[in-house]
N, C-alpha and C positions, 0 to 999 in steps of 0.2 A: 205267655208271662211282659209284662210292661217291664219297657227299661227308661230308665230316666233319664232324659236327655239337660242337655244344659240348656237354657235361657236362653232364646233368640231376642238380639235389638241391635240398635244402628249403632250403638257405639257402647260401650262398656260403662255402667252404670256406675258414678264416682270419679269417672276419667275427665280429662278438659276435653269437649265436643271441639273440634279442628277439621279441616280438610288437610289429609295427611299427603304428602307431594311424594311420591316414589324417588330413589334414588342411584338406582345402577338401572342399565339399560334405557337410558335418559338421554335427552341433550339439553346440556345446563342453558342456555341460551333459550330454551321450549320451557324449558323449568324455572327460570325467573319471569319469564313473560306471564304464564299460569299465576305463579307466585304474586305477580302484581294485581293482574285479575283478584285473584281472592281479595285481597289487601283494599281493593277499589270497590266491587260489588258484592262483597259478600259479608255478610257480619260475624263470620267464623273467621278464626285466626287458618292462617297455613301454618301446619309441620312440617321438618324434614322426616321422613318414616323411613326405618329403619332398613337395611338394604337386604333384598330378597337374597340375594346370593348365587339366583338361578335367573329363569327366562320366564319370572311366575305371574304373567299376563301377558294379552295377542300384542302389547306395547312393544315387548323385546325383539319381534320377529319384525317389525315395523327396524324395530331401532336397527337390528341387524342387516338390512339395506339400507342403509343411510338413512331414511325420512326421520326429520329430526321428532325426536317423542318425548309424552310427558302420559304421569300418567296420574291421578287424583283417587284417593282413596278415601274409604269411609273414618276409618279411626287408624291412629298411628298401631303398627303390624301388634297383635295381642292385646289390644283394645278395642278390636274389631267383631266383628258378627260372628261365633263362634259354629254357626249353622249357612256362612254362604256358599251358596249356591246349594243347597241342600232341597228337598221338596218342602221343608216348613221354612224358607226364608222367601215371607210371602210379608203382605203389609197389613195383614189379621194379625201379626203376633202382636203380644205387651210390651212389647220394647222395641217397635218402628212407630220413628222418629219423624212425620209429616215436615215438619219446621226445618230438620236436616237434610230433607231430600230436596228439601226449594233451596237451599243453600245452594246443592251442587247446580240446579236446573239454572242459576241467576248467573255461575262461572260459566255455566257450557254455552248459557246466549251469550254471555261477555265476550267469549273466545270467538264465535263467531259473529258478533258484531265489529268487534276490533281490527280481526283479519281482514273484513271488508271493506272498512273503511278507508 
């Protein structure tokens, strides 16, 4: 029996394409730094994500031990890929966006560049 699965995508079609910045278990200064990198190096806007309310990713463990953390995400929670971290979460799905991924790569490289300057 085939089970109907929701379509996979980088961000929900019809929503505004953004780089979401997580709002809990983060350092406010590091988040501000990340937002400045997004506005300087990316063509996408930064957007505050809705709080997880729990340790929703690895950044929370680092934050718990006092490291300044930030977490950037593909979309505002709810507008993200419904199949994230599943076997079908690959670049071959119809809704995958290389241009969206490129914007994250720009910000990641800028993070390294600016911290090394």
